[in-house]
N, C-alpha and C positions, 0 to 999 in steps of 0.2 A: 764361151768367151774366146776371143781371138786377140793376139798381141798387136795386130795392125789391121788396117783396112785391106791391105793386100791379102792377108790370110783370110779375112772375113769374106772377101769376094771369091777366093778359091773354094772356101767352104760352101758358099752358096752354089757355085757352079757344079761342084762334084757331088755334094750331098743334098742340095736343095733346101738347106736350112740356114737361117740367119743367125749371126753371132754378134753379141755386144763386144765392141772393141775396148779393151783395157790394156794400154801399153805397159810393158814390164817396168819394174822399179829400177831407177838409176840413182846412185849415190851422188847428190849434188851438195856442194858447200853451202853453208847457211847464209853466206853473204857473197857478193861479187868478189872474185879474186883480184888482187892488185896486179895490174898489167906490168910485166917485166920481160918483154920479148927478146929472144936471142935470134941469131941469124941462121935459122934452119927450118925446114919443113919436116913433118913427122908422119909416119904411118906405124901402126901397131896391129899385129895380126899373127895368127898361126900361119906359118909359111907353107901353105898348100896351094895347089893350082887354082882352085876356084876363087881364091881371094885376090887374084890378079896382081900380086906384088911384082911379078916379073915386068908387067907393063909399066909400073911406077918406076922401077929401077932403070928400065930402058929409056923412059922419059927423061930422067935426070942425066942419062948419058948424053942427051942433047941440050941439057941445061947445066953445063959444068961450072957456071958461075954461082950456082945455088946448091946448098947442102941439103941432103936428105938423111934423116936418121930413121932407122928401122928397128923397132922393138918387137921381139917375138922370135920364136924358133920353130923348126919343123923340117920335114924331109926335103924341101926345096932350098934350104939355106946354102948348101955347098954350090949348087948350080947358080944361084943368085949372086953369090960372092964372086964367082968367076966372071959373071957378066958385068958386075958393078964397076963404075969408074971411081976415080980418087975422091969424088965429092959425096960418096955414099958410105955411111957408117952403120955397121951392124952391132946392136947392143945385146942381142940375145934376149932371153927372158929376164924381165926386171921385176922387182917387188912393186906392189900396187902404189906405194907412196912415191917411188921413183918414177913410175909411169905417169902419175898425175903431175909431177913436176915437169917431166918432158912435155906433156900436153900443154901445161900452163905457159911454158916459155917458147913454144913453137910459134912460128908465124902463121901456120895453118896446118890442119890435120888432113891427110889425103886418104880417101876411102874408095877403093875400086871394086868392091864386091857387091853382088846383088843379094841382099839378105831380107828375111821376112820382117825384121825390125832393124837391128844394127845398134848394139849398145855403145860401141866405142865412139861413133860420131857425137852421140849425146854426151858422153863423158868429156870429150874434148871441149864441147860448147860449155859444159858446166864449169870448166876451168878458164873460160873466157877466150877460147880459141875458135876461130871460124873453120869451116870444113869445105874442102874441095872434094866432091863426091860424084860417083856414078849416079845419074838421075833415074834410078830404078829401085823398085822394092821399097822397103821401109824408110829409106833415106828421104824420099819425097815427102814423108809425113813428119820428119823431125828436123829438117833444115829449111830455113826461110831464105829465099833467093831474091825477093823483090821488096821494094819499099824501104822505109826508114829502119825497120827491124831486121834487115837482112843479116843472116848469120853464115852465109856460105854461097857456093856457086856449084853448078852441076856441069858434068860432061856427059855426052850421049852414049859413047862407046868405051869399053875398057881397053883402049889401045894407047900406045905411047903418044901418037900424034894428038889424040883428043885430050890426053892428060896435059901435054905440053901447052896446048892452046888454052886450057882452063887455067893453068898456073899463070900464064902470061896475062890473061884477063883479070885474074885475081890481083896480080902485082899492080896493075894499072889502077885498081880501085881499093887497094888494101886499107887505106885510111877510113873507108866507109864501114868496116866491120869492127864494131866496138865490143870490148870485153863484157861490159855489163849487159848488153843486149843478147850476147851469146848465152851468158849465164841465165838471164831471165827466160829465154826460150827453153833452156834445159830444165828449168823449174817445172815445166808442164809435165815432166816425166819423173819427178822426184819419188822417193820411197814413200813419203807421207801421202802424196796424191794417189799412188797405187793402192795403199792400204785403205784409204778412204773410199775409193771407187770400188775396190774388190768387196769390202764389207757391205757397202750399200747395195751392190748387186745381189749378193747372197741373201741379205735381209729381204729384198724385194722378191726374190725367187721363193724363199721360204714362206713369205706372206701369201704369195700366189698359190703355193702348194697347199697351205692350210685352208685357204678359201675353197680350193678345188675339192679337198677332202670333205668339207662341210656340205658342199653342194651335192656330192655323190654319196654321202653317207659312209664314207670310209672311216674306220676307227683311227683316231689320232690321239695317242696318249703321251705321257711324259717320256716314254721309251722310244717314241717316234716310229712305232711299227706301222707298216703300210700293207695294203692288200697284197696277198701272195706270200706273206712271210718275209718279205725283204725289209731290211733294217737300215736306216740312215745312221 
């Protein structure tokens, strides 16, 4: 199993084997959140270099009429605070409920890392918030950027200039990104769907294993012993 098509393709390239894609579980509210947006953009991350938070901070140095809230902590925090302009607020680590509230009230969630999947962009969508993301990695599988169901917008490079351009494009079309559509897209990655897909896959694999044992004459009893003394 792989958690995204990105990982499945990497698996195929390196090991020559195919993997079934089952995205990881994300906690999604049972109903669409009530939209009550505040006037800020949000990013939430461990403050380490590969997350590209510095580029986001520098982007808002050029967008001083707009506020950025940063949730999370890490070794880059002191450096980022020195770089930040007056419109950038650091919250540090926050409890899950507070983070969800920040996500729900943000105009958009900004994500500049290249991840195998990327949980936080889906969490933000589950709270009815669109995402402005680097168009690489798992984000390309979890964010819809075209059509009536659009839930976000991509930028091509994790640079301040590219992020500024994406934010400006988002502001011009902000009314197109509806909270219930973001939530609906996030439902594709809910905990319930993960459990259902995972259990179904395991059942199929066990059924195939049982058929193979019957065909080859391998002993298969209630203790699930297999040839060679290996035990499941």
